[in-house]
C-alpha positions as CSV (number, residue, x, y, z in Angstrom):
1,X,-18.4,20.2,-7.3
2,X,-17.0,16.7,-8.4
3,X,-16.3,14.3,-5.6
4,X,-14.0,11.4,-4.9
5,X,-14.9,8.6,-2.5
6,X,-11.8,7.2,-0.9
7,X,-11.7,3.9,0.9
8,X,-9.0,3.7,3.6
9,X,-8.2,7.1,5.0
10,X,-4.9,6.2,6.6
11,X,-1.6,8.2,6.7
12,X,-0.6,7.2,3.2
13,X,-3.7,8.5,1.5
14,X,-3.5,11.7,3.5
15,X,0.1,12.2,2.5
16,X,-0.3,11.2,-1.2
17,X,-3.7,11.3,-3.0
18,X,-5.2,13.9,-0.7
19,X,-2.2,16.1,-1.2
20,X,-2.7,15.8,-5.0
21,X,-6.4,16.5,-4.6
22,X,-5.7,19.6,-2.5
23,X,-3.9,21.0,-5.5
24,X,-6.7,20.0,-7.9
25,X,-9.2,22.9,-7.8
26,X,-12.9,22.0,-7.5
27,X,-12.5,18.4,-6.2
28,X,-13.3,17.2,-2.7
29,X,-13.1,13.9,-0.9
30,X,-15.5,11.8,1.2
31,X,-13.4,9.3,3.2
32,X,-14.3,5.8,4.4
33,X,-12.7,3.9,7.3
34,X,-13.6,0.2,7.5
35,X,-12.7,-0.8,11.0
36,X,-12.6,2.1,13.4
37,X,-14.0,5.6,13.8
38,X,-10.8,6.9,15.4
39,X,-9.5,8.8,12.3
40,X,-13.0,10.1,11.5
41,X,-13.5,11.3,15.1
42,X,-10.1,13.1,15.1
43,X,-10.6,14.7,11.7
44,X,-14.2,15.6,12.4
45,X,-13.3,17.5,15.5
46,X,-11.2,19.9,13.4
47,X,-13.5,20.2,10.4
48,X,-11.6,17.4,8.6
49,X,-8.6,19.7,8.1
50,X,-5.1,18.6,9.0
51,X,-1.5,19.4,8.4
52,X,0.9,17.5,6.2
53,X,4.4,17.7,7.7
54,X,6.9,17.4,4.8
55,X,10.4,16.6,5.9
56,X,13.6,16.4,3.8
57,X,17.3,16.8,4.7
58,X,17.0,20.6,4.7
59,X,14.1,20.9,7.1
60,X,10.3,20.9,7.4
61,X,7.4,22.4,5.5
62,X,3.8,22.4,6.7
63,X,1.1,22.0,4.1
64,X,-2.5,22.5,5.2
65,X,-5.0,19.9,3.7
66,X,-8.7,20.8,3.6
67,X,-10.1,18.8,0.7
68,X,-11.8,16.1,2.9
69,X,-15.3,17.2,3.6
70,X,-16.8,14.1,5.3
71,X,-16.1,10.6,6.5
72,X,-18.1,7.3,6.9
73,X,-17.2,4.3,9.0
74,X,-18.2,0.9,7.6
75,X,-18.2,-0.8,11.0
76,X,-20.8,1.6,12.2
77,X,-23.0,1.8,9.1
78,X,-22.0,-0.6,6.3
79,X,-25.1,0.3,4.3
80,X,-24.1,4.0,4.2
81,X,-20.8,3.0,2.5
82,X,-22.5,0.8,0.0
83,X,-25.0,3.6,-0.7
84,X,-22.1,6.0,-1.3
85,X,-20.4,3.7,-3.7
86,X,-23.6,3.4,-5.6
87,X,-24.2,7.2,-5.7
88,X,-23.8,9.1,-8.9
89,X,-22.3,11.9,-6.7
90,X,-18.9,10.3,-7.0
91,X,-17.0,10.1,-10.3
92,X,-13.9,8.4,-8.8
93,X,-13.5,5.8,-6.1
94,X,-10.0,5.4,-4.8
95,X,-8.6,2.8,-2.4
96,X,-5.6,2.5,0.0
97,X,-6.5,-0.4,2.2
98,X,-3.1,-2.3,2.2
99,X,-2.4,-5.5,0.3
100,X,-4.0,-7.9,2.9
101,X,-7.4,-6.2,2.8
102,X,-8.1,-7.4,-0.7
103,X,-8.2,-11.1,0.5
104,X,-6.3,-12.4,-2.5
105,X,-4.8,-15.9,-2.7
106,X,-1.4,-16.9,-4.0
107,X,-2.7,-16.9,-7.5
108,X,-3.8,-13.2,-7.3
109,X,-7.5,-14.1,-7.3
110,X,-10.0,-13.5,-4.5
111,X,-9.6,-16.3,-2.0
112,X,-13.2,-17.5,-1.8
113,X,-12.2,-19.9,1.1
114,X,-11.0,-17.1,3.3
115,X,-13.2,-16.9,6.4
116,X,-13.9,-13.1,6.0
117,X,-14.8,-13.5,2.3
118,X,-17.1,-16.5,3.0
119,X,-18.8,-14.6,5.8
120,X,-19.3,-11.6,3.5
121,X,-20.8,-13.8,0.7
122,X,-23.1,-15.3,3.3
123,X,-24.2,-11.8,4.4
124,X,-22.6,-11.9,7.8
125,X,-19.5,-9.8,7.2
126,X,-18.2,-6.8,5.4
127,X,-15.0,-7.0,3.4
128,X,-13.5,-4.2,1.3
129,X,-14.1,-6.2,-2.0
130,X,-17.6,-7.3,-1.0
131,X,-18.7,-3.8,0.0
132,X,-17.3,-2.4,-3.3
133,X,-19.1,-5.1,-5.3
134,X,-22.4,-4.5,-3.6
135,X,-22.2,-0.7,-4.2
136,X,-21.0,-1.0,-7.8
137,X,-23.8,-3.5,-8.7
138,X,-26.2,-0.6,-8.0
139,X,-24.4,2.0,-10.1
140,X,-26.4,3.6,-12.9
141,X,-23.7,6.0,-14.0
142,X,-20.0,5.4,-15.0
143,X,-17.3,5.5,-12.4
144,X,-13.6,4.9,-12.1
145,X,-12.3,2.6,-9.4
146,X,-8.6,3.4,-8.8
147,X,-6.6,1.0,-6.6
148,X,-3.6,2.8,-5.0
149,X,-2.1,-0.2,-3.1
150,X,1.2,-1.9,-3.7
151,X,0.0,-4.8,-5.8
152,X,1.3,-5.6,-9.3
153,X,-1.4,-4.9,-11.9
154,X,-3.5,-3.6,-9.1
155,X,-6.4,-2.4,-11.2
156,X,-6.8,-5.7,-13.0
157,X,-6.5,-7.6,-9.7
158,X,-9.2,-5.5,-8.1
159,X,-11.5,-5.8,-11.1
160,X,-11.2,-9.6,-11.0
161,X,-11.7,-9.7,-7.3
162,X,-14.9,-7.7,-7.5
163,X,-16.2,-9.8,-10.4
164,X,-15.4,-13.0,-8.4
165,X,-17.3,-11.7,-5.4
166,X,-20.2,-10.6,-7.5
167,X,-20.5,-13.9,-9.2
168,X,-20.5,-15.7,-5.8
169,X,-23.2,-13.3,-4.5
170,X,-25.4,-13.2,-7.6
171,X,-24.6,-9.6,-8.3
172,X,-24.1,-7.9,-11.7
173,X,-21.4,-5.2,-11.9
174,X,-22.1,-2.9,-14.9
175,X,-19.7,-2.6,-17.8
176,X,-19.5,1.2,-17.5
177,X,-16.9,0.9,-14.7
178,X,-13.2,1.0,-15.2
179,X,-10.4,-0.2,-13.0
180,X,-7.2,1.5,-14.1
181,X,-3.9,0.5,-12.5
182,X,-1.5,3.0,-10.9
183,X,1.8,3.2,-9.1
184,X,2.1,5.4,-6.0
185,X,5.3,6.5,-4.2
186,X,5.8,8.6,-1.2
187,X,7.5,7.4,2.0
188,X,5.0,8.0,4.9
189,X,6.0,7.0,8.4
190,X,3.6,6.6,11.3
191,X,2.7,9.8,13.1
192,X,4.5,10.4,16.5
193,X,3.8,12.8,19.3
194,X,6.8,14.9,18.2
195,X,5.1,15.4,14.8
196,X,1.8,16.3,16.4
197,X,3.6,18.8,18.6
198,X,5.6,20.3,15.8
199,X,2.5,20.8,13.6
200,X,0.3,21.8,16.6
201,X,-2.2,19.2,15.1
202,X,-3.2,15.9,16.7
203,X,-4.1,14.6,13.2
204,X,-0.9,15.7,11.5
205,X,0.8,13.3,9.0
206,X,4.6,13.2,8.3
207,X,6.0,12.5,4.8
208,X,8.9,13.2,2.6
209,X,9.2,15.8,-0.1
210,X,9.4,13.3,-3.0
211,X,6.2,12.1,-4.5
212,X,5.3,10.2,-7.6
213,X,2.0,9.0,-9.1
214,X,1.7,7.1,-12.4
215,X,-1.8,6.3,-13.6
216,X,-3.2,4.3,-16.5
217,X,-5.3,6.8,-18.5
218,X,-8.5,4.9,-18.6
219,X,-11.2,6.8,-16.7
220,X,-14.9,6.2,-17.1
221,X,-16.1,9.6,-15.9
222,X,-14.7,13.0,-14.9
223,X,-10.9,12.9,-14.1
224,X,-9.3,15.1,-11.5
225,X,-6.6,17.4,-12.8
226,X,-4.0,16.0,-10.3
227,X,-0.9,18.1,-10.9
228,X,2.3,16.1,-11.5
229,X,0.6,12.8,-12.3
230,X,2.1,10.8,-15.2
231,X,-0.8,9.6,-17.4
232,X,0.3,6.5,-19.3
233,X,-1.1,3.6,-21.3
234,X,0.8,0.9,-19.3
235,X,1.7,1.3,-15.7
236,X,3.4,-2.1,-15.5
237,X,7.1,-1.0,-16.0
238,X,6.7,1.8,-13.5
239,X,5.1,-0.4,-10.8
240,X,7.7,-3.1,-11.3
241,X,10.5,-0.6,-10.9
242,X,9.0,0.7,-7.6
243,X,7.9,-2.6,-6.1
244,X,11.2,-4.4,-6.9
245,X,13.7,-1.7,-6.2
246,X,12.2,0.6,-3.5
247,X,9.8,-1.8,-1.8
248,X,12.1,-4.8,-2.1
249,X,15.0,-2.8,-0.6
250,X,12.7,-1.4,2.2
251,X,11.7,-5.0,3.2
252,X,15.3,-6.1,3.3
253,X,16.4,-3.1,5.4
254,X,13.5,-3.7,7.7
255,X,14.2,-7.3,8.5
256,X,18.0,-7.2,8.4
257,X,18.0,-3.8,10.2
258,X,15.9,-5.0,13.1
259,X,18.1,-8.1,13.5
260,X,21.1,-5.8,13.7
261,X,19.5,-3.6,16.3
262,X,18.5,-0.6,14.2
263,X,15.2,1.3,14.6
264,X,14.8,3.5,11.6
265,X,15.5,3.3,7.9
266,X,18.1,6.1,8.0
267,X,20.0,4.1,10.6
268,X,19.8,0.9,8.6
269,X,21.1,2.4,5.4
270,X,24.0,3.9,7.3
271,X,25.1,0.4,8.2
272,X,27.9,-0.4,5.6
273,X,26.9,-4.1,5.3
274,X,23.2,-3.3,4.8
275,X,24.0,-0.5,2.4
276,X,26.1,-2.8,0.3
277,X,23.5,-5.5,0.1
278,X,20.7,-2.9,-0.6
279,X,22.6,-1.6,-3.6
280,X,23.2,-5.2,-4.8
281,X,19.5,-6.0,-4.4
282,X,18.5,-3.0,-6.4
283,X,21.0,-4.0,-9.1
284,X,19.6,-7.6,-9.2
285,X,16.1,-6.2,-9.4
286,X,17.0,-3.7,-12.2
287,X,18.1,-6.6,-14.4
288,X,14.5,-7.9,-14.5
289,X,12.8,-4.7,-15.5
290,X,11.5,-3.8,-19.0
291,X,13.8,-1.9,-21.3
292,X,11.8,1.4,-21.1
293,X,12.6,1.8,-17.4
294,X,15.9,-0.2,-17.1
295,X,17.8,2.8,-18.4
296,X,16.5,4.8,-15.4
297,X,17.5,2.4,-12.8
298,X,21.0,3.7,-12.0
299,X,19.7,7.2,-11.3
300,X,16.7,5.8,-9.5
301,X,18.9,3.7,-7.2
302,X,20.9,6.7,-6.2
303,X,17.8,8.7,-5.6
304,X,16.4,5.9,-3.4
305,X,19.5,5.8,-1.2
306,X,19.2,9.6,-0.7
307,X,15.6,9.2,0.3
308,X,16.5,6.4,2.7
309,X,19.2,8.5,4.3
310,X,16.8,11.4,5.1
311,X,17.7,12.0,8.8
312,X,14.5,14.0,9.5
313,X,12.0,11.3,8.4
314,X,12.0,8.8,11.2
315,X,10.6,5.8,9.2
316,X,10.3,2.9,11.6
317,X,11.6,-0.4,10.4
318,X,8.9,-2.2,12.2
319,X,6.2,-0.3,10.3
320,X,7.8,-1.7,7.1
321,X,8.2,-5.2,8.5
322,X,4.5,-5.9,9.2
323,X,2.5,-8.1,6.9
324,X,5.7,-9.7,5.5
325,X,4.0,-12.9,4.3
326,X,1.9,-10.7,2.0
327,X,4.7,-8.4,0.9
328,X,7.7,-10.8,0.3
329,X,6.1,-12.7,-2.6
330,X,5.5,-9.4,-4.5
331,X,8.6,-7.5,-3.5
332,X,11.3,-10.3,-3.5
333,X,10.1,-13.7,-4.8
334,X,8.7,-12.3,-8.0
335,X,12.1,-10.9,-8.8
336,X,13.9,-14.1,-7.9
337,X,11.5,-16.1,-10.1
338,X,12.4,-13.9,-13.1
339,X,16.1,-14.4,-12.3
340,X,15.8,-18.2,-12.3
341,X,19.2,-19.6,-13.2
342,X,21.1,-16.4,-12.3
343,X,23.1,-15.9,-9.1
344,X,21.0,-13.6,-6.8
345,X,22.8,-13.4,-3.4
346,X,21.2,-10.1,-2.3
347,X,17.6,-11.2,-3.0
348,X,18.3,-14.5,-1.1
349,X,19.8,-12.5,1.8
350,X,16.4,-10.6,1.9
351,X,14.6,-13.9,2.3
352,X,17.1,-15.1,4.9
353,X,16.5,-11.8,6.8
354,X,12.8,-12.2,6.8
355,X,13.1,-15.8,8.0
356,X,15.5,-14.7,10.7
357,X,13.2,-11.9,11.8
358,X,10.2,-14.1,12.1
359,X,12.1,-16.8,14.0
360,X,13.5,-14.1,16.4
361,X,10.1,-12.6,17.0
362,X,8.5,-16.0,17.7
363,X,11.4,-17.0,20.0
364,X,11.0,-13.8,22.0
365,X,7.2,-14.3,22.2
366,X,6.6,-10.9,20.5
367,X,3.3,-10.7,18.6
368,X,3.7,-10.9,14.8
369,X,1.9,-8.2,12.9
370,X,1.0,-10.4,10.0
371,X,-2.3,-11.8,8.7
372,X,-0.7,-15.3,8.7
373,X,0.8,-15.0,12.2
374,X,-0.6,-18.4,13.3
375,X,0.9,-20.2,10.3
376,X,4.2,-18.5,10.8
377,X,4.4,-19.5,14.4
378,X,3.5,-23.1,13.5
379,X,6.3,-23.1,10.9
380,X,8.8,-21.8,13.5
381,X,7.8,-24.7,15.8
382,X,8.1,-27.3,13.1
383,X,11.0,-29.8,12.6
384,X,12.4,-27.7,9.7
385,X,11.4,-24.1,10.4
386,X,13.5,-22.5,7.6
387,X,12.0,-24.7,5.0
388,X,8.5,-24.3,6.4
389,X,8.7,-20.5,6.5
390,X,10.0,-20.4,2.9
391,X,7.2,-22.7,1.8
392,X,4.6,-20.2,3.2
393,X,5.7,-17.4,1.0
394,X,6.5,-19.6,-2.0
395,X,2.8,-20.3,-2.3
């Protein structure tokens, strides 16, 4: 049976790629958690099976998932993870580890000065990129490494990061490895006790009915027959559409919604002022997209609003709001850069909302869930906090 090794077995993977693999006969998954054994322990206790709780405006569907067969935990045994990456048992290695886990700098390259990366190069740490580089350097058979995180040109960025780490560590990554890019889309909130009770499953995962996966057709070895995947030569137009319209709108709604006292996305999009700005932001973003997807944007915007309105999917604004210093450059500033010289009031409102959110959190002494929390706090305490915060995400 062909196998997938997946790094980062959080809710999104279990709602998206695992659900596709469930419907791809003959494939199974070995999962990897990097920091904690909590998910492994919970899944292992029930044979690695769990329920996917799919919610739309009409109600709920429960989909059993049983394609995960084992899990490793890097913090417990980092060598076992490296050995798995090196093993010819796996034809595909997929990743959903969030943007910040790649350790990239403002230029999109691996930040070799980051403390975690330096420690890993020196042999005293274990980052995602470093672990991947060490395992791939031992591969003797072809493998596809598929990044499924919200990074533009995610395959190329991951390939470059692995090469940068390998060069710094005197490793040689074989040429018979491909890093295709892909775009993933399925809104997946955090699990709540209500979801666990509804599914009668402590490891249940909530998600929406909509799902999309666009993958660059550049696999080095066996390729899963994932049903519904769009196989393309160039993912870029699709990822730009999603990052700039969906993710950009999500970030605006998160920061502006929290400032206006809302808790969930469906509440924020029901706010007339936020709804109006969200539509304007999508329209500004649509003007920057390549021609082949620009003609889709009007229908796409309407579909996004419907997804945001889903009253049964309680998607927390604070879940979206975390890691803003990593997300804002990709979701908002990249669009503004391409619109240079054009009026972009909605995109600028998104930046103002993020600045306002950060300042309000710091003023209330609430902990910032952001990898640059210390720098954000220092910026808020500076003589010109708005300018200082904007400079942090301007790079």
